[in-house]
N, C-alpha and C positions, 0 to 999 in steps of 0.2 A: 349544559354541555349534560346529558339524560344516560344513567345503565344500563345496561340489557342484563339479562342470564336468563339460557335458556335451556330444557332436557338433556341432558349426556348425550352425544353422539351416536345415532343409528345408518343412518346412512347419506350419501348425495342427493337421492331422491326427496327431502321433503324439502329442501333449503330454495326452492325455488330458481334454480339452475335449466336450460333449457337445454331441449332434447339432444340436440347433435352434441353437446360439452359432455352429459352426460357420459354420452358413446365413445367419446375420447377419454372421459379418466378413467372408465372402462377398461379402456383397449390400452394403457399405462399401468393397471394395475394400480389407482386409486380406487379402493370400498368403502373406506370408512376415513371421515373427516376427523378432521384431531380437535380439540378442542378452539383453538384459535378461529379455525374454518369453519368450523358447525355453529359459533356466536359469530363471525364477520359476515360471514357471504349472502346469508337473504337481508341483511343492513344494509351493506351496501351494493346489491341486487335491485333492493328500492330508493336507488338514488341519494342516500341518506349519508353527512359526511362521520367516517370514520375515526376513533383512535381507539389501536388494537396494542395491548401491552403482553404481551407476552413472554417468554422464559427462550431463550438459544434454544433453535433446535425443535421448533414445535410446526414448522409451517406455512410460516406466514407469507409468506409469496405466493401458493395458491390461493391464499387467505383475499388478497388484494388482486390477485392477476385475471381468476374466473368471472368475478364480477368486472373488472375490467373490459376485459376484453368481449362480455354479454353486450356492455351498455354501449360499446365503441362498434355493434355488429348493427344496434335498433338504431343508434343516433351515429347523425356524421359529427364528426370531428378527431380525435386525437388523442392517444396516453401519454403522460409524459411520467416514468419512475426517476427517480433520485435518490442516490444509495452513495455511500461516503469512500470502497476501494473498489480499483479497475475488477479483482478475482470478484466482487458479490453482485458484481453489473455485469460480467461474463456467465457467470452461475444462471443470476434473470433471467437474462437474454436465453439460452439455454433452455429452462424451464418455460415460460410463455410459448418461446416457437416449437414443446411438445404441445402445447394444447392449442395455439394458432395456426400453424403448417397445415395439419387440414381444410383450413375452413379460409384460404386465403393471407393471411396475416404475416405484414410486414415487418420487420424491425431492424433497429439503428443502433446501433451498442459507440458513443460517446467517450474516449475514455481517456484519459493521458497516457503516453508512452504510445498512443498507436497512432496513426501515418493521419494528418488533416484529409490531405487527398481524397481516401479511398473514406474517408468520413465523409466528403462534401458528394462524394459519387452516391454514395446509400442513401444523403436525404436529397437525393432529386428525383430518389424512384417512390420520394413521399411514402416511404415509412407510417404506417400506422398507428402504430408503440415504439416510444424514442427511449433506449435505458440510458443513463449520463450519469457520470461524477459531477459535481459542480464546477469547481475549475475550468474542465472543459468545453462543458455547455456556456458557461460563462464568456469563454474564447471564443467559442463559436458566435456569439449574439453579437459580440463587438465587429466581429467582420463581419456580418452581416448576412451568412450561411443558413441561417435557421432563421423563423419566426415563429411562436407559442401564437398565435393570436385563436389559432383553433383547438388550443388543448383544451378537451373536456374535464379530462379524469387528469387528476396529478396527484401520485404516491409519493411519501417522502419515508423510506425505508431506512431501519437504521440509524433515524431520525437526534439520538441522544449520541451517536458516537458523533453524526457528523460537525452537531455541535464542536462538541469536546475534540473533535481536529481542527475547527477555529472555520468552521461554513457559513457561519452566521452571516458574514456578510453576502455572501454570496447565495446562499438560500432566500435573503428579505429580499437581493435584487430579483431573483428567480421569480418569486410569487408579486411583484408588483409588475413583472411582462406578463406574467400567465392571464387568462379572461378573471374575470368575478366571477365571471357566472361558469364555475364549474364545480365538478365533485373530488371533496380534497380525501386524501385516506394516508394517515399518518402511522405507523407502526414501527414500534420500538421497541427493548428488555427495559428502559426504566422511565420514569414519567417527571424529569427536574423541573426546573419553574422555567427556563427559555423556551419548552413544549409548551405548558401550560397559559404563554403566552403568544404564542403559533397559533395555539386553540380559541385563543380570546378572538384576536387580529384576524386571521387569515379564513376561518371555518364556519361555518354554519352550523348552528346549534350542530356539534358532532356528538356521536355516540360510543360513548367510552365503554369499551369492550377489556374487562378484565379478566383474564382465564386464571392467572397467580398472582400472588403478589409480588414485589419487588424483591430477589433477589432468592427468589425461588432455586433448589437444585436441580435438577433432574433424576427421579424417585430412587433408578437404578444402577451411579455411579457411587460409586464406594471408594472416600477419601480417604488419605496420608500423610502425612504433617513428619518431616524427620528433618530435626534443628543438627547440623554437622557442618563442619568448619568448610570456610573456601575451598579451600587445598582438594580435597577430598571428593569435592560433589563429582567428579569425575569417576575416579573409582565408581560410588554410587551407580552412579549411571550405565556404568558398564557389566553391573551386577543385575542392573534392572532388566536390561538387553538381553542377558543369560537366561533370566527365572521367564519374562514374558514372552508371548505367544502371536503375535500377530504386528499390524502395523504400528510405529511407538509415534507420538507427538510431542514433540522438546520444543517448551518455550523459553526464548532468551531475553532479556531485558534492553538488548542495542542489539549494532546489526554487528559491531564485530564481537560482540560472545557468540552471537549466534553463525558466523565463520568459524569460531572456534574451537565453539562447540563440535560444527558437522567435522571438520577436520578431523579432533579425535577421534568419534567415532566412525567415522570412515579407518582409523588405525584399530580398531575396536573387532574391524572385520566387516560388518556391516555396508550395507548398500543406503545411501541420505545422498538427500538437495537440500538446499535453504532455500527463504522465501522472506525476505526482506525489500527494503522499499531500495534498496542501492541494485539490485536487481534488472534486471531490465525487463519488456511484459513478456516479450520473449521465453527469458530466463523464467520467470512465476509462475505464466502457464505449464510449459514444460512442467518445472518443479509440484505444481498442482497436479498435474494430467499423471505421471511419473509413479505422483503416492496413492492414485487413485487406481489408479491399473496395476499398483505391485513391485513397477521396477524399483523404484524405490521403496527399503520398506523405515526407515525413520525423516521422517520428516521434520527440521528445526526453525523456528519462524518466529518471530517479532509479535507483537501485538497486531500486524495488518492481517493476520491470518482469524484470532480467538473471536469474526463473530461472522457467522452468516457460512463461513467456509463449510458446505455437506459433504463431508467425506464419507460415508458409512462405515462403519466396520471398523474403527480406529478403539483396538485393545487396550491403549492405553495413555492416559497427557502426562505426563509430567511438566510439572513447574521451576524448573532451572533455575530460575530468579523468580521471585516473585512479583507482580504488578504493582507501577508504582498508582494505579488507581484498584482502589480496591472491589470497586465493582466488575472490573475486567476481570476478575480473579471464576466470577459465576460465568463467562461470556468463555472461558478458557477453558474449565471443565466442558461445559457445555458444548464440547466439539465429542469427545467418548460417551456412551449410552443415549445413544439420538433416535430417535424413532422407537422406544419402550425398550433398547435392547441395553443386554447391563453391559458396564461400564469402567473404570478405574481412573483415580486418578491420585499422583505423588508429587510433594510439592515439597522443593528443600528449603531451607531456612538457617541462616548462617546463627549463632545466638546471640548477634547484637540486632535480631531484628522480629523481637516479639512484640514492639509497638504494633510494625505491620502488622502481623501474626494478629493483632486484638482487631484491629478493624476489620479484617477480613473477615472473622467469626462478629464480628457485631451486622455487619451485611447480610451475610446469610440465616443471624439469627441461631449459633449453633457454633460447635468447638470441632475443630478437624479432629478427631481420633490420634494422638501422636505415637510415633512406632521407634523403637531404638534403634541407633548404628550397628549395623550389624557385626561381627567379626570377623567374617568372612571375607571383607572385604582386597578386591583385586589387587595386585602391584599399582605403584608408578609405575607410568608411563614416558620416559623421555621420545619427544617429538621432537623431531628437528625446528629450528627456526622457519615461521612461517614466508615463501619467498612471494613478492609484493608481485612478480613479475607474473609468476601464472593466474594474474589475479585478472580478468577479463575487462575490469572494473577501470584498471589500473593502465590500459592503452588508448591512446590516441583515435582521433576519429580514420588514420586508415591503419590502422591495427601494429602499428608500431610501439613500443614501451616506452613508457615515459620515466619512471623510475631507475633512477641514475642517465639519463639523458643528457647528450648535450641543449644546452637551453636555443640552438637554431635547430635544431633535430626535433623538440616539443613546440616552436613556434609555426616551423614549416613541414610540420610532418615527414612523409615518405622520400622525398627530393632535399632534402638542406640544402648542399649545394651549389643544384641551378639555382634557388631563392637568393640563396648567399653571392652568388654573383649578379642577379638580375640588380639587388640592393647598390651596388656598385656602381653597374654601368647604367643602376636613372642618373647618378650623378656627374655622368659622365668621364669616370677613374677607370681605368685597366683593373680588373678583379685581382684578388688573391686568394690564393689556394687557402684550404680552410684548416686550421690547423699553425698558421703561419702571419706574423702581423707586418704592416707596412711601418718603413723605419721612417724615421721624420723628415722632412727635405729641410738643408741646408745653405747657406748663402756658401761656402766653398764648395761644395759635395753635390753628391746626385742621391738621389731617391735607391735605396737599398730595399732589397729583400732578403730575409732570413727569419731562420724555422724560429717559432718559439720557447719549441721544447729543447734545442740545440745551443749549449754555450759557445760564444765567441775566441777564437784560442788567445795566446795571450798577447800572440806578437800581431795582431791583425790592427791595421791603422786603422785611427780613432780618426773621424771628422770633425776638424770642428769649427768655428767660426769669430772672424777678428773680433777685438775689442777696441770701439769707438768712446772717446772722453765725452761725457755729454758739455753740451756749449751753456757758456755762463748762465747767460738768462733760459737757459731749456725749462731750469723751475722757479723760475720766479712767477708768483701771483702775477694772475692777469688781468683785464679790470675789469670791474663792476659792468654786470650788464644794463643799458639801458632799457626803462622801459615806458610802454609807451602811454602822453599823458590820457 
C-alpha cells in the first residue's frame, strides 16, 4: 500500500478528466474539487486501486464516480457500487445519473424494500452501473437474476459502516464472485483492521489517500455539550427549536425513541417526520425528500442517517441520545457544516454518561465545550398516550388494525368470517357464526348452538349422559405381548 499527497485543489481541469465529463461538471456547478477528489481522481483515472480515508461530507461520491464513468466509457464492462443503506444508495445513484445522463449511461438500484420484479426489469436493460446494498445483491445472485463476471470497477463506499452492520459475510461473497481482474476503490471514514484485511486480500497494491486523520471534525461546526436529566430533555429540545432558525436534525438512539421525540416535536408546533428502519422505503424516501425541500423543519432519525445523507443547509444537529459507538458522533455532527458552511451541534448527556462523553472526546482528540442547563426551560407538556392504532406499521397487509383485533382477524385479514366458515366447511360440518361456540354432542341429546357471551337461564334443561357401570374384567390387565423369536 502506497500513500499519496498532492498540492492544494485548484480545478478539475488538471486531474486527467475527459473533456465531456468536464463540461458536465461545469454544467452542474462543480468548479473546485474537494481534497479527497483532488487526490483520488488522478490515481483512479490511471486504473490504480484506491483506499480513500476522509471525513463525512467531503464529496467521496464524485471521487469514485468520475473515474468509474470515464473508465467504463473507455473499456467494456460494468461498474458495481456497494453501500450500507438504502438512502445512501439512492443518493449515489442520483449523483451518478447527473454525471452519466448526457453520455447515455444507465444505472440500476438494487435495495431492500423495493420491488424485486422492477429490479429484475431494470437488470434486463443491461445497465452500465449497478448501485446496491449487500443483502439485496446477494438475493439477486441466489436467484440468478444477475451475473457479476463483467464487473470491471468495484466500489465499496462507507466500508467501515458495512462491516459495523454485519455485512462482512456478504462482502466476502461478493468479492469471491466478481472477477479478479478489476479495479477496486474503497472509501471510508475510518480504517479498522477489517478494512486492512480487505486491502491485503482483495486489492492490488492500493494507493491510500487520506485527507484528514480519523476522527477529524468539520472545521466550522460549533459543538456544545449539556448534562441534563432525562426528564428535562424534551424541554431543552423545545428551547433549542425556538432559538434556532432553519432545519434541525435530531438523533435518537432507538426507533421507539425517535417516534416519541417526533410526537413531542409535533406537539410543539413544528413540522416533523421520522427516519428509521421501522419505516417503509417509501416513507423513508418521503421523509428525506420532505426534509430537503423544507416540508418538514425537523427530522428525527436513528444512526441510519448518520452517514452519507447529503442534505445541505442543516442549521443544527441535536444528539438527543449519545451514540452507542463513539465513532458515530463524528458522522452525526458531520450532517451540518457541509461543504465549508457553518454549523452547530448540541449533545444531551445524562449525569451518568460521563464515561461515554470521555470516549467521544478520545475519538475527536479534544474536549467538547460544556454549556449549563438554561433556567428558562419551557413548562412540561402532558402528551396523551401513544395511539398504537395510528401507527401504519401496526396494520396488516390489508390495512386492518392488528392491536386489539381478534386472532381470526389477524390471521385472515379483512374477511375473517368467510375464512372462518371455510375452515369448518373443509371438515364437512356446518359453519358456526363467529362469536358463538359449538356445544358438545351427547348420547341422549343433539348438538345445539348457544351464544358464547349469553348466560343460560336457570330453568334451562340440561342434557345428560346415562351412566353405564364398567364390567368386571374391563380394567383387568391384558395378556403380555408375544414377540417374534
